[in-house]
N, C-alpha and C positions, 0 to 999 in steps of 0.2 A: 564436460565436467564429470560424467559418470566414469569415463575411462581413467581420468586422473585419480579419482577417488579409489577405484579398484586397484590402482598401482600403489596405494598407500601414501599418497601425498596430501591427504586431507589434513588441514591444520587442526590442532587441538581446539576444543570448544573454548578454552581459556586463552588462546593465542592473542585475541584482540586486547586482553588486559595488559599486554606488554606496552601498549600505547598509553602514555600518561593522560592524554586528553580524553581518550575513550574511557579509561578507568575512572577519571574524575567525573565525567558526565554520567557514566553508568551508576555510580553511587549517588550522585545528585538526583538522577531520575528515580532511583529506588526510594530515596527519601520523599520525593514528590508524589510517587505512586502510593506510598504508605499514607502520606498526608491526605491525598484525595479520598482514599477509602475511609480514613478516619473522619473526614468531613462528611461523607455520605451517611455514615452511621450516626454522627452527631446531629445532622439535620433530620434524619428519620426519627431519632429519639425526641427531638423537640416537638415533632408533629403528632406523636402517637396519642397524645391526650386531647388533641383538637377535635371538634366536630368533623365528621367525614374523614377521620384519620386514615382509613384505608385508601381513599382516593388521594389524599395529600401525600402519603408516604410513597405511593406509586409514582406520583408526579415528580418526586425527587430524581428518580432514574430517568424519567422523560426529560427533565430540565437539563440533565448533564449529558445525555446521549443524543437527543434530537439535533442539537447544533452540529454534531459530527456528520450526520447524514446530510443536513441541509447545506453545510458550508465547506465540505471537504474539497469539492471540485474548484470552487473559487479560491480556496486556500492553497490548493496545488498550483494554481496560476500565479498567485502572489509569491509563492516560494520559488518558482522558476524565474520570475521577473526581478525580484528584489534580492538584496543580500540576505542570505538565509540566517547568518549569524545575527545580524542586526534585527531581523524580524523576530527571531526567537528571544533575544534580550528584551525587546520592547514589549512583546506580548506577555512573557513571563513576569516582567515587572508589573504590568497592569493586573495580572492575575493575583500577584502578591498583595497589591493594594486592595483589590476586591475582597480577597479572603480576610485581610486585616480589617476591612470595614465591617464584614460580617461578624468578626470577633468582637469588635468595639460595640456594635449595636446590640449584640447579645449580652455583653457584659453590662451595658446600660439598661437592659430589660425592655428595649423598644422594638425588638425583632418580632414581626408578625409573619404568618405563613406566606403572605404575598411577598414580603421583603426577602424571606429565605429563598423562595422559588426564583424570584427575579435575579438575585445575586448568583445563585447556582447556575441559572441559565447563562448569565454573562461569563462565568468561569467555564461553562461548557463551550461557549463560543471561542474562548481563548484556547481551549484544548483543540478545537476544530481548526483554528488558525495555525497552530504550531505542529500538529501531527504530521502533515506531509513534509514539512521542513525537517523535523526530527529524522524521519526515514531517509530523506534525500541527502543528508549530510554524512551518512554512514560511509560511503566510499571516500569521503575526505578525511575520515578518521582512521581507517584501517586499509591495508592492501586488499586488492580485489579478491585474492584467494581466501581471505578471511571473512568475506561478507556472510557466507552461510553461518559461520560461528558467531558473528556479531548478531545476526538475526535470532539465533538460538538464545544468546544471552539477553537480548531484548525481550523475547518471550518469557524467559525465566524471571526477568525483572518485573514484568507486569503481574505474573502469577504470584510471586513472592509478596508483592504489594497487596494483591487481592487476599492472600491468606493471612498476612500479619496485620494489615491496617485495621480490619474490623475487630480483631482480638484486642489490640492495644486500645482502640477507641472504646470498646465495651468497658474496660477497666477504668479508663480516665473519666468517661462520662458518668459512671456510677459513683466515682469519688468526688469529682469537682464540677460536673455538668458539661455542656457542650462548648462553653467559651474556650476552654483550654485547647481542645482539638482543633477548633477553628484557627486559633492563634498559631499552633504548631504547623498547620497546613500553610499559613502565610509565610512562615519562616522557611518551609521546604522549598518554596519558589525562589526565595532569595538565594538559597544555596545553588540552585541551577544557574541563576544569573551570574553569580560570582565566578563559577567555572567557565561559563561562556565568555565573560569578559577577559579571563586569563588566556583563552584560546586565541592563537594567532594563525588564522587560516591562510593557506597559500592561495593567493588570488590568481585566477587565469588572466591571460593577457586581455586588456581592455578591448572591447569591440567598437568598431567605428559606427555601427548602426545604432539608432536610438532604441530605447526600450520599446518592446512590442506592446501594442495596445491590449488591454486585458481581454476584451471580447474576442479579438483576433487570436490572442494566445490560447483562450479556451477552445476556440474552433480548431486551431492547429494541433492542440493536444488530443482532442477527440478524433481528429483525422489520423493522427499517428496510431492510436489504438485500433481504429477501424481497419487500418492497413498493415497491422503487425500480427500475423497469425499466431506467433508464439505467445504474445501478450494476451490475445483473446483466449488461447487455450488455457493459460494460467487462470484467467478469470472464470472460465467454465469449470475448471477443476475446483475452484473455490466454492462456486455455487453448489456443485454436486456434493460436496462434503458439508458445508456450513448449514444448509437448510435442514437436512435430517439430523445432524449433530446437535442443532439448537434445541431439540426436544429434551435432551438430558438437562441442559442448563435451565430451561423454562419450567420443567416439571419436578426438578429436584426438591424445591421447597414443599410441594404438595406431598411427595412421597415421604419426606422427612417428618412432616407434621402428621400425616395420616398413617401409612403402613408402618412406619418406624417409631411413631409416638415420641418424637423429639421436640424439645423446646428450641428457642433461638440459639442457645449455646451449642446444642448438638448439630443444628444446621450449619453453624459456623465451622464446626469441626469437619463436616463433610466437604465444605468449600476448601478447608485447609488440606484435606486429602487430595483434592484436585490440584491445588498449588504444589503440594509435595511431589506429586507425580510429574508435574512440569519441571520442577527442579531436577529430579532424577533423570528425566529425559534429556535435559540440557547437559548433564554430566556425561551421559553415554552417547550423545548424538554423533560425535566425531567417529567413534568406533563403528556405529551403525552405518554411517556414510562410507566408511572404508570397505564395508562388506556388502552393502546393498546399493542398488541404484535408487535414484529419487523416485521413480515410478514404483519400484518394489516397496519402498518405505510408505508411499502414499496408500497403496493397496492394503498393506499389512496394518497400517494405523487405522484405516476405516474399519477393518474387520475387528480389531481390538476395541475400538470405541463402540462399535455395534454390540460386541459381546458384553461390554460393561453396561450398556443401555439395557440389554436383556436382564443382566444381573440386578440392576436397579429395579426393574419391573417385577421380577419374580421372587427375589430372595428377601424375606422379612428379617434379616439379621443385620444389625448396625455394623458389626465387625466385617462381615463379608462385603457389605456395600462399600465400606470405607476402603477395603482392599481393591475392589474393582474400580473405584473412583481414582485410586492412585494410578492404575493402568490407563484409565481414560485420560488423566492429566498428562501422562507421558505421550500418549497417541496424539492428543491435542497439540502439544508443543512440537512434535515432529512434523505434523501436517502444516501448522502455521509457519514454522521457521522455514520449511521447504518452499512454501508458496511465496512467502515474503522475500526470501533471498533470491528466488527465481525471478521475481519481478525486478528487483534491483539490478540483477545481472543482465537483464534484457532491455534496460532503458538507458539511452544516452543521457548525458548530463542536462542537455537543454530542455528535456521534457520529463526528467525523472520525477519531479514532485507531482506533476499532473498525472503521470501513470500510476504512481503510488496512491494518489488521492482517489483515482478510479477504483483501485483495489480496495481501499478502505470503504468506499461507498458500497461496493459489492459485499464486502465482509459484514459491515454493520447492517446493511439492508437485508442480507440473507439471514442474519440473526433475528432482526426485528420481524421480518415476514414469517420466518420459521417459528418464532415464539407464538405469534398470533395463530398460525396454522395448527400447531400442536395443542395450543390451548383450546381451539375449536374442536379438534378431533377428540380430545379428552372430555370435553363437555358433551359431545354427541354420543360417545361410547364410555370409556373410562380411562384412567391414567395408564393402566397396564397395557391396554390395546394400543394406545397412542405411542408408547415407548417401543412396543414390539414392531409396529409398522415402521417407525423411524429406524429401528435396527435392520429391518429388511431392506430399506432404502440404502442404508450404509453398506450393506452387502452388495447391492447393485452398484453403488459407487465404486467399491473395490474392483468389481469385475469390469467396469467401464474403462479402467486404466488401460486395458488391452486395446480398446477401440479409440480412446481419446487420451493418449499418454502425454505427459509433459515432453516438449520437444527436446531432441538430443543436442540441439545447438546451445542450450542454456549454459552460460559460463564459458563458451568457446568463441564467441564473436568478439572481435576487437572493436570496441565502441569509442576508441580515442577519436576526438574531432579531427577531421581531415579536410583541409581546404585545397583539395587536389584539382578542382575545376579551375581552369584559367579564367581570369576576370574577363567578362564580355567586352569585346572591342566594338563600339558603336560609333556611328557618325555624329550622334548627339547624345546627351546625357538626360535620360528621362527623370522626371520627378519621382520621389519614392512612392507617392500615391498613385502614379499612372498605372493603368492596367484595365482589364486583365492583360497578362503577358503570355504569348504563345511561343514556345521554344520548339524548333524543328531541328532534329539531328539526323543526318543522312549517312547510311552505311552501305558499303558494297561487299556482298558476301558470296564466297564461292558456293556452288551448288551442293557440294558434299558437306558443307559446314552449316547449312541452313537450319537443320533440326537442332543442333547444339546452340546455335545463335538465338533462335526464338525461345528456347528453354531458358537460357540465361537472361534474356530480356524480360521475361516474366518476373524474375527476381528484381531486375532493375526497375521495372514499373512499380512494384510494391514499394521499393525504396524511394522513388520519386514522390509517390503519394504520401508516404510517411513524412517526408521532409517538406511538404507543402503543396504539392500539385493537386488541383481540384479534379482534373481529368488527365488520363494518360492512355495512349494507344500506340500500337506498332502497326504500320501499314506497308504492304508490298506495292512497289511501283509497277503498275500494269504494263508500262512501256519499256521497262528496263529490268530484265530478269536478274535476280540477286540483289536488287537495290531495295533497301528498307528505309522508311522514315519513321523515326520516333517522334511523337508529338505529345507535349504535355502543356497544360494550362495552369498558370498561377494567378492568384487574385490581384497581385500588385507587383511593381518593380522591386519594392522593398522586400516582399516575400521571396522573390527570386534571389536577391542579394543574400538573404539569410540562408538560402540553400547553398550558395557559394561559400559563405564565410563561417557558418555556425553549425549547420545541421547534417552535413555529410560525415560519415565515419570511415575508419580504415577498412571495416568489413564491407561497406558499400563500395569503396574504392577498389577492393579486390575483385568484386563481381563485375563492376563496370570495366575494369582492365581486361578481364577475360573476354567480355563481349566485344570490346574494341579490338582485341587481338585477332578476332575472326574476320575483321573487315579488311579487305584487300587494300583499300585506300584509307587514308586518314579521314575519320569522320568529320564532316563539316557541320557547323552549328549556325542557325539563324535565330534572331530574336525579333519577334513581331509584337509591337505594343499597340494596344487598341487606340485608334485615332478618334478624336472628337472634334466637333466644329469649333469648340472654344479653346482647344489646345492642340493646334496643328504641330506636327513633328517632322523634322528632317528638312526644313527649308522655310523660306519667307513666303 
């Protein structure tokens, strides 16, 4: 991807807008994001005059964000197993009804703090259920080359909603109370549903295998991540940036109220500066990607965000702080769009939502843990020292790019599904639940090719484990020089059939073809199915 970008082939940030469905969903999501932030402000306003208002107001954020952390992985499983469009339509409709119920109860004057928090928690569950599916449908909306641009536009969407929603809600709540903003939020979900209904997604060919069981699907998703070094590296880079960067977000209200002596409107203006920076970052991102590699952008953005954090800590000027927050918003957008698009480009369709769900857990968890960490550091020392320490860690994050860079293969692997394995020819047909299944594949390799062969087979082993193998190994036959046996174990016959029909990609096919080309003889394959007393196989 970096080489293509340097050659000037990076699509414009606005290229995805040429797709009518992407454009429609983008504007519908923008309305929904604005509505969600309006709802948050309205709910907080309702609770400020209650006893224990500080606790109740903070619980508004907990009610909306906690479900994302708790349900993202199960939601990723559902988004990979079910029709993503139907899932989105169903959950968005339920969220519209829930928001409408909150508006009606508020209009009737019967909304209590408990009712507000319960309904907000239910809508947070809806957001958690749909977030992986939203991310996973992006490759169905735009060409693969436009995924980084689509990620940038998605980040801009969220930040515009964050900047505009509270400002609109502040005006509406002061004029008519929270009922109106709750009702508008319900309408914003209906807009998304209408666009989704109008979308006619191109369906892949129907699979002969039944839907994978949810628990098994969760296990296969985690197994994929565990055996995908590129995906693990993206998650590591997320943690290294998010945890120190969360200090700015967590301590900005404290600085705004204390050192800068601002009221809530002024704090909203500072949030708006961050949102403006994100918008400007989206405008210039395609040019930046043409000039710099992803790793250079990651390092530079960490430095810029760290510099903005120092400015927030040391400069008691509202204007200067607003300017550095614009830079921070740009850096935030660059990092998040780079990480998000990298994840999408490294995940095959069968596991895309589960991989993106893991990314969301890392992202949200990093922010949550980081906020608690920096709040504790500020409590033990003061806000200035907490921000400076976080800036130092962001500098270390930038330097760590040299040691732990994003992989150069991002965007270069062909993840098109490939059923290149021949269907297994057996004397009997196992039941799908039979297993474990041991597959033995024998190669005969010339002495001069052994080093190249074993190197390639390490990549094959990672691919086998990503696609479902619980164990994998390559063994040299002690009685036959140059003979190697590849052995891998799958939990069930159904799992092995999924390897054949669903989970291999063209990139895996290319590596396996290189390894097989080094075998003097055509490799032979044997399938061994675990035998039990109750289910004898192969005869009467």
